[in-house]
C-alpha positions, 0 to 999 in steps of 0.5 A, a space after each residue: 500500500 502506498 500513501 501519505 501518512 496523515 495521522 499516527 497514534 493510539 496504535 493506528 495510522 491514517 493513510 491517504 492513498 494516491 486516489 485521495 481516499 483515507 484508510 485507517 490501519 491498526 499497527 498490528 496490520 502493518 509489517 513495515 513502513 518506510 519513506 519513499 525515495 521518490 516523489 508521488 508526483 510523476 517525473 517531469 510532470 511540471 514540464 507539461 505546465 505553462 510558465 504561468 501555471 508553474 508561477 501559480 503553483 509556487 505562489 500557492 505553495 508559499 501562501 498561508 493556504 498551503 499550510 496544513 490545517 
């Protein structure tokens, strides 16, 4: 299973899968957890974006809206 760990504690882990759906797992169900060496974003995806779209992305990432809730 591959996803982003959103919460961990009380013997459980909440993982959001690539499709966005959340899955809650008990630590008893997990054999191994490891951080990926690569991004979940497809390689070179940014090359398909316009210069304005890239500027918009970086502006968003630097804004308060991008901060975790």
